[in-house]
C-alpha positions, 0 to 999 in steps of 0.5 A: 087639067093643066096649069102653067105659070106665065113667063110675063109675070110670076103672079100670072097662070094659065089653066085648062079647065072649068072657070067655076072649079074653085075647090081647095081655095083656088080663088076668092074672086071670079071675073066672069064674061058671059060670051054671046049665045047660049053656051055651056058657060051660061048654065055652069054659071047658074049652077055655080051662083046657086052653090058658091061659097060665100067668101067668093066675090064674083063680078060678071059682065052678062053681055045682055046685048049678046056682043062680040066685043071689039078687041080694043075694049078688052084692056079696059074690061079686064083691068076694070075687073082686076081693079074692082076685085082687088079693091075688095081684098081679093088675093086669088082671081080666076077669069075667062076670055072675052069673045072679040071680033078677032077670033079666039086666039087673038081674044085670048092674047088680048086678055093675057096682055091686059092682065100682064099690064095690070100686074106691071102696074101693081107690083106691090099687089100680093095677088095670083091671077089664073086665066082659065079656058076649058079647051086650054086656049090661054095655054096654047096662046102662051105657048105659041107667043112665048107669053 
C-alpha cells in the first residue's frame, strides 16, 4: 500500500489502503464517515469496532440519513473531527473521504483542503494526519493538483 507526504504540510499524509489498518501504532484516533449505501466500509467498520485496541479513539458520522453531502459541508465536518480528536489528545489521526455532490475527486480535494487548513490554524499541534482511501483517491488528487 502506498503512502506519501503532502506538499501542503509535513504533518499531512495520503495513504492507499484500509482505513482500519492501524497496526504498529499507525493511529490513536480515527475519523470515520460512513458513506451512503451498503458498502464494504460498513462491514469493515463493524469488525474493526469489535476488535479495536482500547486506546484508539473513534469518531463516527454514521450518515443514518444516507446523504450525499454538499461539498460546502466538508470543511466543517472535517475540522470538527480534528478539533475533537485533538482535544482528546490524539497524535496520529486517520480519516477517510466524505461522499459529496461533486463526485469522488472533488470530494477528496475538499477533505485535503480542509485538513491542510486545520493544520495551518494549529501550527503548534504535534499531530500526524493521514487521509486514507482504499483505491488511492487522495494520492491521485494530490498528484494531479500538486497538493
